[in-house]
C-alpha positions as CSV (number, residue, x, y, z in Angstrom):
1,X,113.3,84.1,80.9
2,X,113.7,84.9,77.2
3,X,117.1,85.2,75.3
4,X,118.8,87.9,73.7
5,X,116.7,90.5,72.1
6,X,113.3,88.6,72.4
7,X,114.9,85.4,71.4
8,X,114.0,81.9,73.5
9,X,116.3,80.9,75.6
10,X,119.2,79.3,73.7
11,X,119.9,75.6,74.6
12,X,122.2,75.7,77.1
13,X,121.8,79.3,78.3
14,X,123.7,80.3,81.0
15,X,125.8,76.7,81.2
16,X,128.8,78.4,78.8
17,X,126.8,79.5,75.9
18,X,129.7,82.0,74.6
19,X,128.2,85.8,75.1
20,X,129.2,88.2,72.1
21,X,128.3,92.2,72.3
22,X,127.2,93.8,69.5
23,X,128.0,97.5,70.2
24,X,126.5,100.0,68.2
25,X,125.4,103.6,67.8
26,X,122.4,105.3,69.5
27,X,122.0,107.2,66.3
28,X,120.9,104.1,64.3
29,X,118.7,103.1,67.3
30,X,116.9,106.5,66.7
31,X,116.6,106.4,62.9
32,X,115.0,103.0,63.6
33,X,117.9,101.8,60.9
34,X,119.0,98.6,63.2
35,X,117.7,96.1,60.5
36,X,121.4,95.2,60.3
37,X,122.3,94.8,63.9
38,X,119.0,92.4,63.9
39,X,120.0,90.2,61.3
40,X,123.5,89.7,63.1
41,X,121.7,89.3,66.6
42,X,119.8,86.2,64.8
43,X,123.3,84.6,62.9
44,X,124.9,84.8,66.1
45,X,121.7,83.4,68.2
46,X,121.3,80.7,65.2
47,X,124.4,79.5,65.8
48,X,124.3,79.1,69.6
49,X,125.8,82.5,70.7
50,X,124.1,84.7,73.2
51,X,124.3,88.1,71.0
52,X,123.6,91.6,73.8
53,X,123.2,94.3,71.3
54,X,124.4,97.7,73.3
55,X,124.2,101.0,71.5
56,X,126.3,103.9,72.5
57,X,126.8,107.2,71.9
58,X,130.3,107.6,71.6
59,X,133.2,105.4,73.0
60,X,134.9,108.7,73.2
61,X,132.0,110.2,75.8
62,X,132.6,108.9,79.6
63,X,129.4,108.3,80.4
64,X,128.9,105.8,77.2
65,X,132.7,104.1,78.2
66,X,131.8,104.0,81.7
67,X,128.9,101.9,80.9
68,X,130.2,99.5,78.5
69,X,133.1,98.7,80.1
70,X,130.6,97.7,83.3
71,X,128.6,96.2,81.0
72,X,131.2,93.9,79.5
73,X,132.6,93.4,83.5
74,X,129.4,91.5,84.4
75,X,128.6,89.5,80.3
76,X,132.3,88.1,81.2
77,X,132.3,88.4,76.9
78,X,134.0,85.3,75.1
79,X,134.8,88.2,71.9
80,X,132.7,91.6,71.1
81,X,131.5,93.1,67.7
82,X,131.5,96.3,67.0
83,X,129.4,98.6,64.3
84,X,131.1,101.4,66.1
85,X,133.4,103.8,63.6
86,X,136.5,105.2,64.1
87,X,139.4,104.5,66.9
88,X,137.9,104.5,70.7
89,X,140.0,107.6,71.0
90,X,142.3,106.9,73.3
91,X,146.1,108.6,73.3
92,X,148.6,106.6,71.1
93,X,150.0,103.8,73.7
94,X,147.2,104.2,76.5
95,X,145.2,101.5,77.0
96,X,141.6,101.1,75.3
97,X,138.4,100.1,75.8
98,X,139.0,96.9,74.1
99,X,142.5,96.6,75.4
100,X,141.3,96.2,78.9
101,X,138.0,93.9,77.9
102,X,140.9,91.2,76.5
103,X,139.1,89.3,74.2
104,X,138.9,89.5,70.7
105,X,137.2,92.5,68.7
106,X,135.4,92.1,64.9
107,X,134.9,95.2,63.6
108,X,131.6,94.8,61.5
109,X,131.3,98.1,58.7
110,X,127.7,99.4,58.1
111,X,128.8,101.4,55.3
112,X,127.9,104.5,53.7
113,X,128.7,103.1,50.1
114,X,125.9,101.8,47.8
115,X,126.2,97.3,47.4
116,X,126.4,98.4,43.2
117,X,129.4,100.7,43.8
118,X,131.0,98.6,46.3
119,X,130.8,95.3,43.8
120,X,132.3,97.4,41.4
121,X,135.1,99.5,43.1
122,X,138.5,98.0,42.6
123,X,139.2,99.4,46.2
124,X,135.5,97.9,47.5
125,X,134.5,100.8,49.9
126,X,134.4,104.4,49.1
127,X,138.0,106.2,50.9
128,X,135.5,107.8,53.9
129,X,134.3,103.9,54.8
130,X,137.4,102.6,54.4
131,X,139.3,105.2,56.9
132,X,136.0,105.1,59.4
133,X,135.8,101.3,59.1
134,X,139.1,99.7,58.1
135,X,141.9,101.8,58.8
136,X,141.3,103.6,62.2
137,X,139.5,100.6,64.1
138,X,142.4,98.7,63.1
139,X,144.4,101.3,66.0
140,X,142.6,99.6,68.3
141,X,143.9,96.4,67.0
142,X,140.1,95.6,66.1
143,X,140.0,92.7,63.5
144,X,137.8,93.5,60.1
145,X,134.6,90.7,59.9
146,X,133.4,92.6,56.8
147,X,130.3,94.8,55.8
148,X,127.2,94.1,57.4
149,X,124.7,96.5,55.6
150,X,125.3,99.3,52.8
151,X,124.2,102.5,51.8
152,X,120.7,101.9,50.1
């Protein structure tokens, strides 16, 4: 069978290749703006990792949350990469989807900041991007993995 995202099967896939789900918003898919996700899938695949892109409408929507929880349970991931912004919506002190997954969760940034602004700005990202993609995801314990795309 083909590997992730239509790639040929990974060497040893099914025999221990680490599975890494990539969570991203459905709006990116509907806008045909998934080039950053495709590039991330290709980069992980090249490293012998089995990436599994999963789009969601929201991590606060109960149906989407249940879908992701079921997917994670069946995938048994080594880690999770998420391009979803904000916090996952749990009340302070309540367990989140990411807590229940029990694996490292890496936050990648799909920035609304232009690359030129990011390069010249002392703080890097614009305040809205910092809040949505850095500060609030840290409430879930996500590990910042950097920007994978910029507004262009």
